N, C-alpha and C positions, 0 to 999 in steps of 0.2 A: 389622583388619576381616576378618570371616569371609566366605569365598566363598559364594555362594548355591547353587551346584551342585558336585557332586564332580568330580574329574578325569575327563576323557573319554579313551578310550571306556569305557563301562560293561560291555563284553563279558565281563570276568572277575569281575564283582561280581553277586551275587544281590541283587535289590531286592525287599523284601517290603512290601506295603501294611500300615500299622499302624492307620490310622483314616481314615474318610471322614466329612466333615461336609456337610450341606446346609442351605441357608437360602432362605426365600421372603419377599421384601419385599412382602407382600400390600397394604400401603397405598400403595406406590409403583407397582409393576408386578405385578399378580396372576398373570400367566402366566410369570413368571421363576423359574427354579430356579438357584441358585448352588451350586457343588460345589467342595470342597477335599479333595484326597487327600494324605495324609501317608505317608512311607516311612521305613523304619528307617535309610536312608542320609542322611536329612536333606533329601531332595527333597520339595517341596511343589508340587503341580500344582493349577491352578484351571480350572474349566470352567463352562459355563452352558448352559441350554436354555430355549427359549421355547415349546415345543410340548408339550401334555399334562403340566403340571407335577405333578399328583398321581401319574400313572403313572410318570414318570421318578423322582420321589422314592421311591416304593414299590419300584421295581426296584433302585435304589441301596442301599436299606437292607435289603431282604429277600434279594436275590440276591448282590450284591457284598459 
């Protein structure tokens, strides 16, 4: 079974974001934005926002 996180600490490892995904379940919760961040070290982080979904999604895709 593969570990989900690399060995800690990550102090000596450079972690680079390789992709960012967003999703908006408009039919269930229109103000929700789900975000998933992938890295070259195999780390995947998940997040969410309930405030200003259009602005959050635009910032993620245009700036990050």
